[in-house]
mmCIF file of the N, C-alpha and C atoms, coordinates in Angstrom:
data_MODEL
# 
_entry.id   MODEL 
# 
loop_
_atom_site.group_PDB 
_atom_site.id 
_atom_site.type_symbol 
_atom_site.label_atom_id 
_atom_site.label_alt_id 
_atom_site.label_comp_id 
_atom_site.label_asym_id 
_atom_site.label_entity_id 
_atom_site.label_seq_id 
_atom_site.pdbx_PDB_ins_code 
_atom_site.Cartn_x 
_atom_site.Cartn_y 
_atom_site.Cartn_z 
_atom_site.occupancy 
_atom_site.B_iso_or_equiv 
_atom_site.pdbx_formal_charge 
_atom_site.auth_seq_id 
_atom_site.auth_comp_id 
_atom_site.auth_asym_id 
_atom_site.auth_atom_id 
_atom_site.pdbx_PDB_model_num 
ATOM 1   N N  . MET A 1 1  ? 0.290  -1.556  -0.349  1.00 0.00 ? 1  MET A N  1 
ATOM 2   C CA . MET A 1 1  ? -0.556 0.581   0.049   1.00 0.00 ? 1  MET A CA 1 
ATOM 3   C C  . MET A 1 1  ? 1.074  1.153   0.097   1.00 0.00 ? 1  MET A C  1 
ATOM 4   N N  . ILE A 1 2  ? 2.044  1.305   0.743   1.00 0.00 ? 2  ILE A N  1 
ATOM 5   C CA . ILE A 1 2  ? 2.689  2.431   1.039   1.00 0.00 ? 2  ILE A CA 1 
ATOM 6   C C  . ILE A 1 2  ? 3.404  2.616   -0.702  1.00 0.00 ? 2  ILE A C  1 
ATOM 7   N N  . ARG A 1 3  ? 3.985  1.651   -1.143  1.00 0.00 ? 3  ARG A N  1 
ATOM 8   C CA . ARG A 1 3  ? 4.173  1.689   -3.155  1.00 0.00 ? 3  ARG A CA 1 
ATOM 9   C C  . ARG A 1 3  ? 3.318  2.242   -3.643  1.00 0.00 ? 3  ARG A C  1 
ATOM 10  N N  . LEU A 1 4  ? 2.209  2.227   -3.463  1.00 0.00 ? 4  LEU A N  1 
ATOM 11  C CA . LEU A 1 4  ? 1.267  2.809   -4.618  1.00 0.00 ? 4  LEU A CA 1 
ATOM 12  C C  . LEU A 1 4  ? 1.108  4.017   -4.654  1.00 0.00 ? 4  LEU A C  1 
ATOM 13  N N  . THR A 1 5  ? 1.637  4.976   -2.911  1.00 0.00 ? 5  THR A N  1 
ATOM 14  C CA . THR A 1 5  ? 1.329  6.428   -2.742  1.00 0.00 ? 5  THR A CA 1 
ATOM 15  C C  . THR A 1 5  ? 2.688  6.999   -2.716  1.00 0.00 ? 5  THR A C  1 
ATOM 16  N N  . GLY A 1 6  ? 3.785  6.247   -3.329  1.00 0.00 ? 6  GLY A N  1 
ATOM 17  C CA . GLY A 1 6  ? 4.784  6.266   -3.454  1.00 0.00 ? 6  GLY A CA 1 
ATOM 18  C C  . GLY A 1 6  ? 6.511  6.476   -2.650  1.00 0.00 ? 6  GLY A C  1 
ATOM 19  N N  . LYS A 1 7  ? 5.942  6.004   -1.255  1.00 0.00 ? 7  LYS A N  1 
ATOM 20  C CA . LYS A 1 7  ? 6.226  6.778   -0.581  1.00 0.00 ? 7  LYS A CA 1 
ATOM 21  C C  . LYS A 1 7  ? 7.751  5.486   0.110   1.00 0.00 ? 7  LYS A C  1 
ATOM 22  N N  . ALA A 1 8  ? 7.293  4.311   -0.852  1.00 0.00 ? 8  ALA A N  1 
ATOM 23  C CA . ALA A 1 8  ? 8.426  2.949   -0.629  1.00 0.00 ? 8  ALA A CA 1 
ATOM 24  C C  . ALA A 1 8  ? 8.724  3.065   -1.974  1.00 0.00 ? 8  ALA A C  1 
ATOM 25  N N  . PRO A 1 9  ? 10.398 2.148   -2.067  1.00 0.00 ? 9  PRO A N  1 
ATOM 26  C CA . PRO A 1 9  ? 10.205 1.427   -3.684  1.00 0.00 ? 9  PRO A CA 1 
ATOM 27  C C  . PRO A 1 9  ? 10.378 0.387   -3.836  1.00 0.00 ? 9  PRO A C  1 
ATOM 28  N N  . PHE A 1 10 ? 9.979  0.340   -4.927  1.00 0.00 ? 10 PHE A N  1 
ATOM 29  C CA . PHE A 1 10 ? 9.855  -1.540  -5.616  1.00 0.00 ? 10 PHE A CA 1 
ATOM 30  C C  . PHE A 1 10 ? 10.820 -2.173  -5.160  1.00 0.00 ? 10 PHE A C  1 
ATOM 31  N N  . VAL A 1 11 ? 10.711 -3.433  -4.355  1.00 0.00 ? 11 VAL A N  1 
ATOM 32  C CA . VAL A 1 11 ? 11.837 -4.620  -4.126  1.00 0.00 ? 11 VAL A CA 1 
ATOM 33  C C  . VAL A 1 11 ? 11.522 -5.991  -3.891  1.00 0.00 ? 11 VAL A C  1 
ATOM 34  N N  . ARG A 1 12 ? 12.865 -6.517  -4.866  1.00 0.00 ? 12 ARG A N  1 
ATOM 35  C CA . ARG A 1 12 ? 12.381 -7.807  -4.876  1.00 0.00 ? 12 ARG A CA 1 
ATOM 36  C C  . ARG A 1 12 ? 13.695 -7.922  -4.418  1.00 0.00 ? 12 ARG A C  1 
ATOM 37  N N  . PHE A 1 13 ? 13.315 -9.654  -3.506  1.00 0.00 ? 13 PHE A N  1 
ATOM 38  C CA . PHE A 1 13 ? 14.239 -10.648 -3.610  1.00 0.00 ? 13 PHE A CA 1 
ATOM 39  C C  . PHE A 1 13 ? 14.637 -11.696 -4.516  1.00 0.00 ? 13 PHE A C  1 
ATOM 40  N N  . LEU A 1 14 ? 15.909 -11.430 -4.491  1.00 0.00 ? 14 LEU A N  1 
ATOM 41  C CA . LEU A 1 14 ? 15.864 -12.820 -5.544  1.00 0.00 ? 14 LEU A CA 1 
ATOM 42  C C  . LEU A 1 14 ? 16.992 -13.708 -4.835  1.00 0.00 ? 14 LEU A C  1 
ATOM 43  N N  . ARG A 1 15 ? 17.035 -15.094 -5.694  1.00 0.00 ? 15 ARG A N  1 
ATOM 44  C CA . ARG A 1 15 ? 17.705 -15.997 -4.641  1.00 0.00 ? 15 ARG A CA 1 
ATOM 45  C C  . ARG A 1 15 ? 19.743 -15.896 -5.470  1.00 0.00 ? 15 ARG A C  1 
ATOM 46  N N  . ILE A 1 16 ? 19.970 -16.745 -4.191  1.00 0.00 ? 16 ILE A N  1 
ATOM 47  C CA . ILE A 1 16 ? 21.482 -16.192 -4.337  1.00 0.00 ? 16 ILE A CA 1 
ATOM 48  C C  . ILE A 1 16 ? 22.159 -16.349 -5.426  1.00 0.00 ? 16 ILE A C  1 
ATOM 49  N N  . ALA A 1 17 ? 21.844 -17.287 -6.402  1.00 0.00 ? 17 ALA A N  1 
ATOM 50  C CA . ALA A 1 17 ? 22.062 -18.065 -7.213  1.00 0.00 ? 17 ALA A CA 1 
ATOM 51  C C  . ALA A 1 17 ? 22.233 -17.287 -8.518  1.00 0.00 ? 17 ALA A C  1 
ATOM 52  N N  . ASP A 1 18 ? 21.018 -16.300 -8.347  1.00 0.00 ? 18 ASP A N  1 
ATOM 53  C CA . ASP A 1 18 ? 21.010 -15.260 -9.225  1.00 0.00 ? 18 ASP A CA 1 
ATOM 54  C C  . ASP A 1 18 ? 21.767 -14.403 -9.928  1.00 0.00 ? 18 ASP A C  1 
ATOM 55  N N  . PRO A 1 19 ? 22.288 -13.870 -8.957  1.00 0.00 ? 19 PRO A N  1 
ATOM 56  C CA . PRO A 1 19 ? 23.060 -12.482 -8.844  1.00 0.00 ? 19 PRO A CA 1 
ATOM 57  C C  . PRO A 1 19 ? 24.113 -13.336 -9.906  1.00 0.00 ? 19 PRO A C  1 
ATOM 58  N N  . ASP A 1 20 ? 24.365 -14.379 -9.084  1.00 0.00 ? 20 ASP A N  1 
ATOM 59  C CA . ASP A 1 20 ? 25.770 -15.256 -9.327  1.00 0.00 ? 20 ASP A CA 1 
ATOM 60  C C  . ASP A 1 20 ? 26.017 -15.067 -10.620 1.00 0.00 ? 20 ASP A C  1 
ATOM 61  N N  . ARG A 1 21 ? 24.441 -15.346 -11.217 1.00 0.00 ? 21 ARG A N  1 
ATOM 62  C CA . ARG A 1 21 ? 24.572 -16.128 -13.077 1.00 0.00 ? 21 ARG A CA 1 
ATOM 63  C C  . ARG A 1 21 ? 24.869 -14.793 -13.366 1.00 0.00 ? 21 ARG A C  1 
ATOM 64  N N  . ALA A 1 22 ? 24.396 -13.775 -12.803 1.00 0.00 ? 22 ALA A N  1 
ATOM 65  C CA . ALA A 1 22 ? 24.382 -12.480 -14.080 1.00 0.00 ? 22 ALA A CA 1 
ATOM 66  C C  . ALA A 1 22 ? 25.928 -11.528 -14.452 1.00 0.00 ? 22 ALA A C  1 
ATOM 67  N N  . ILE A 1 23 ? 26.448 -12.316 -12.617 1.00 0.00 ? 23 ILE A N  1 
ATOM 68  C CA . ILE A 1 23 ? 27.793 -11.870 -12.883 1.00 0.00 ? 23 ILE A CA 1 
ATOM 69  C C  . ILE A 1 23 ? 28.324 -12.066 -13.850 1.00 0.00 ? 23 ILE A C  1 
ATOM 70  N N  . GLU A 1 24 ? 28.232 -13.760 -13.504 1.00 0.00 ? 24 GLU A N  1 
ATOM 71  C CA . GLU A 1 24 ? 29.513 -14.519 -15.087 1.00 0.00 ? 24 GLU A CA 1 
ATOM 72  C C  . GLU A 1 24 ? 28.771 -13.923 -16.562 1.00 0.00 ? 24 GLU A C  1 
ATOM 73  N N  . GLU A 1 25 ? 27.383 -13.974 -16.730 1.00 0.00 ? 25 GLU A N  1 
ATOM 74  C CA . GLU A 1 25 ? 27.179 -13.450 -17.742 1.00 0.00 ? 25 GLU A CA 1 
ATOM 75  C C  . GLU A 1 25 ? 27.107 -11.991 -18.071 1.00 0.00 ? 25 GLU A C  1 
ATOM 76  N N  . ALA A 1 26 ? 27.969 -11.503 -17.808 1.00 0.00 ? 26 ALA A N  1 
ATOM 77  C CA . ALA A 1 26 ? 28.257 -10.404 -17.650 1.00 0.00 ? 26 ALA A CA 1 
ATOM 78  C C  . ALA A 1 26 ? 30.045 -10.144 -18.416 1.00 0.00 ? 26 ALA A C  1 
ATOM 79  N N  . GLY A 1 27 ? 30.331 -11.389 -18.164 1.00 0.00 ? 27 GLY A N  1 
ATOM 80  C CA . GLY A 1 27 ? 31.569 -11.776 -18.054 1.00 0.00 ? 27 GLY A CA 1 
ATOM 81  C C  . GLY A 1 27 ? 32.670 -11.843 -17.166 1.00 0.00 ? 27 GLY A C  1 
ATOM 82  N N  . PHE A 1 28 ? 32.668 -11.447 -16.106 1.00 0.00 ? 28 PHE A N  1 
ATOM 83  C CA . PHE A 1 28 ? 33.416 -11.948 -14.605 1.00 0.00 ? 28 PHE A CA 1 
ATOM 84  C C  . PHE A 1 28 ? 33.635 -13.073 -14.389 1.00 0.00 ? 28 PHE A C  1 
ATOM 85  N N  . GLU A 1 29 ? 34.433 -13.341 -13.836 1.00 0.00 ? 29 GLU A N  1 
ATOM 86  C CA . GLU A 1 29 ? 35.051 -14.997 -13.383 1.00 0.00 ? 29 GLU A CA 1 
ATOM 87  C C  . GLU A 1 29 ? 34.171 -14.525 -11.671 1.00 0.00 ? 29 GLU A C  1 
ATOM 88  N N  . ILE A 1 30 ? 34.003 -14.813 -11.227 1.00 0.00 ? 30 ILE A N  1 
ATOM 89  C CA . ILE A 1 30 ? 33.786 -15.450 -9.406  1.00 0.00 ? 30 ILE A CA 1 
ATOM 90  C C  . ILE A 1 30 ? 34.459 -16.008 -9.158  1.00 0.00 ? 30 ILE A C  1 
ATOM 91  N N  . ILE A 1 31 ? 35.900 -15.473 -7.965  1.00 0.00 ? 31 ILE A N  1 
ATOM 92  C CA . ILE A 1 31 ? 36.818 -15.393 -7.457  1.00 0.00 ? 31 ILE A CA 1 
ATOM 93  C C  . ILE A 1 31 ? 36.399 -16.190 -5.756  1.00 0.00 ? 31 ILE A C  1 
ATOM 94  N N  . GLU A 1 32 ? 35.628 -15.378 -5.449  1.00 0.00 ? 32 GLU A N  1 
ATOM 95  C CA . GLU A 1 32 ? 34.475 -16.353 -4.263  1.00 0.00 ? 32 GLU A CA 1 
ATOM 96  C C  . GLU A 1 32 ? 32.872 -15.878 -3.589  1.00 0.00 ? 32 GLU A C  1 
ATOM 97  N N  . THR A 1 33 ? 32.357 -16.202 -2.775  1.00 0.00 ? 33 THR A N  1 
ATOM 98  C CA . THR A 1 33 ? 31.504 -15.461 -2.481  1.00 0.00 ? 33 THR A CA 1 
ATOM 99  C C  . THR A 1 33 ? 31.392 -15.804 -0.994  1.00 0.00 ? 33 THR A C  1 
ATOM 100 N N  . GLY A 1 34 ? 30.185 -15.334 -0.367  1.00 0.00 ? 34 GLY A N  1 
ATOM 101 C CA . GLY A 1 34 ? 30.249 -15.709 0.979   1.00 0.00 ? 34 GLY A CA 1 
ATOM 102 C C  . GLY A 1 34 ? 28.520 -14.911 1.780   1.00 0.00 ? 34 GLY A C  1 
ATOM 103 N N  . ASP A 1 35 ? 28.019 -15.713 2.628   1.00 0.00 ? 35 ASP A N  1 
ATOM 104 C CA . ASP A 1 35 ? 27.048 -15.252 3.228   1.00 0.00 ? 35 ASP A CA 1 
ATOM 105 C C  . ASP A 1 35 ? 27.288 -14.644 4.525   1.00 0.00 ? 35 ASP A C  1 
ATOM 106 N N  . TYR A 1 36 ? 26.884 -12.700 4.899   1.00 0.00 ? 36 TYR A N  1 
ATOM 107 C CA . TYR A 1 36 ? 28.294 -12.217 5.967   1.00 0.00 ? 36 TYR A CA 1 
ATOM 108 C C  . TYR A 1 36 ? 26.670 -11.342 6.338   1.00 0.00 ? 36 TYR A C  1 
ATOM 109 N N  . PRO A 1 37 ? 25.827 -10.980 7.199   1.00 0.00 ? 37 PRO A N  1 
ATOM 110 C CA . PRO A 1 37 ? 25.875 -12.754 8.366   1.00 0.00 ? 37 PRO A CA 1 
ATOM 111 C C  . PRO A 1 37 ? 25.298 -13.679 7.850   1.00 0.00 ? 37 PRO A C  1 
ATOM 112 N N  . ALA A 1 38 ? 24.926 -14.893 8.403   1.00 0.00 ? 38 ALA A N  1 
ATOM 113 C CA . ALA A 1 38 ? 24.319 -15.978 7.542   1.00 0.00 ? 38 ALA A CA 1 
ATOM 114 C C  . ALA A 1 38 ? 22.924 -15.672 8.177   1.00 0.00 ? 38 ALA A C  1 
ATOM 115 N N  . SER A 1 39 ? 22.297 -15.191 8.829   1.00 0.00 ? 39 SER A N  1 
ATOM 116 C CA . SER A 1 39 ? 20.921 -15.210 8.939   1.00 0.00 ? 39 SER A CA 1 
ATOM 117 C C  . SER A 1 39 ? 20.635 -13.479 9.365   1.00 0.00 ? 39 SER A C  1 
ATOM 118 N N  . PRO A 1 40 ? 19.933 -12.580 8.901   1.00 0.00 ? 40 PRO A N  1 
ATOM 119 C CA . PRO A 1 40 ? 19.371 -12.543 7.118   1.00 0.00 ? 40 PRO A CA 1 
ATOM 120 C C  . PRO A 1 40 ? 20.751 -12.628 6.075   1.00 0.00 ? 40 PRO A C  1 
ATOM 121 N N  . PRO A 1 41 ? 21.090 -13.682 4.996   1.00 0.00 ? 41 PRO A N  1 
ATOM 122 C CA . PRO A 1 41 ? 22.001 -13.030 4.657   1.00 0.00 ? 41 PRO A CA 1 
ATOM 123 C C  . PRO A 1 41 ? 22.790 -12.419 3.419   1.00 0.00 ? 41 PRO A C  1 
ATOM 124 N N  . GLY A 1 42 ? 23.777 -11.902 3.310   1.00 0.00 ? 42 GLY A N  1 
ATOM 125 C CA . GLY A 1 42 ? 24.219 -10.413 3.098   1.00 0.00 ? 42 GLY A CA 1 
ATOM 126 C C  . GLY A 1 42 ? 25.329 -11.604 2.318   1.00 0.00 ? 42 GLY A C  1 
ATOM 127 N N  . HIS A 1 43 ? 24.399 -11.191 0.790   1.00 0.00 ? 43 HIS A N  1 
ATOM 128 C CA . HIS A 1 43 ? 25.617 -11.906 0.124   1.00 0.00 ? 43 HIS A CA 1 
ATOM 129 C C  . HIS A 1 43 ? 26.705 -10.848 -0.713  1.00 0.00 ? 43 HIS A C  1 
ATOM 130 N N  . PHE A 1 44 ? 27.880 -11.623 -0.441  1.00 0.00 ? 44 PHE A N  1 
ATOM 131 C CA . PHE A 1 44 ? 28.880 -10.814 -0.932  1.00 0.00 ? 44 PHE A CA 1 
ATOM 132 C C  . PHE A 1 44 ? 29.854 -11.392 -2.168  1.00 0.00 ? 44 PHE A C  1 
ATOM 133 N N  . VAL A 1 45 ? 30.016 -10.911 -3.052  1.00 0.00 ? 45 VAL A N  1 
ATOM 134 C CA . VAL A 1 45 ? 30.692 -11.379 -3.966  1.00 0.00 ? 45 VAL A CA 1 
ATOM 135 C C  . VAL A 1 45 ? 32.347 -10.668 -4.400  1.00 0.00 ? 45 VAL A C  1 
ATOM 136 N N  . VAL A 1 46 ? 32.799 -11.290 -4.713  1.00 0.00 ? 46 VAL A N  1 
ATOM 137 C CA . VAL A 1 46 ? 34.582 -11.231 -5.391  1.00 0.00 ? 46 VAL A CA 1 
ATOM 138 C C  . VAL A 1 46 ? 34.389 -11.777 -6.843  1.00 0.00 ? 46 VAL A C  1 
ATOM 139 N N  . ALA A 1 47 ? 35.298 -10.805 -7.998  1.00 0.00 ? 47 ALA A N  1 
ATOM 140 C CA . ALA A 1 47 ? 34.981 -11.282 -9.045  1.00 0.00 ? 47 ALA A CA 1 
ATOM 141 C C  . ALA A 1 47 ? 35.811 -10.015 -9.787  1.00 0.00 ? 47 ALA A C  1 
ATOM 142 N N  . ARG A 1 48 ? 36.156 -10.452 -11.325 1.00 0.00 ? 48 ARG A N  1 
ATOM 143 C CA . ARG A 1 48 ? 37.803 -10.441 -11.634 1.00 0.00 ? 48 ARG A CA 1 
ATOM 144 C C  . ARG A 1 48 ? 36.661 -10.099 -13.473 1.00 0.00 ? 48 ARG A C  1 
ATOM 145 N N  . ARG A 1 49 ? 37.179 -9.138  -14.042 1.00 0.00 ? 49 ARG A N  1 
ATOM 146 C CA . ARG A 1 49 ? 36.899 -9.820  -15.209 1.00 0.00 ? 49 ARG A CA 1 
ATOM 147 C C  . ARG A 1 49 ? 37.931 -9.972  -16.226 1.00 0.00 ? 49 ARG A C  1 
ATOM 148 N N  . LEU A 1 50 ? 37.143 -10.999 -17.427 1.00 0.00 ? 50 LEU A N  1 
ATOM 149 C CA . LEU A 1 50 ? 37.862 -11.734 -18.291 1.00 0.00 ? 50 LEU A CA 1 
ATOM 150 C C  . LEU A 1 50 ? 38.794 -11.415 -18.985 1.00 0.00 ? 50 LEU A C  1 
# 
């Protein structure tokens, strides 16, 4: 309801594999990933351009 009034942005939750796949499709090699903290997960990715 708040989003309809323009007070909150659109939020979409992704599965952890989705951003990793998008990073690889953009031409990067994933070096390391991790979830810090574990709950709720904050997914971090270290990648380099190929």
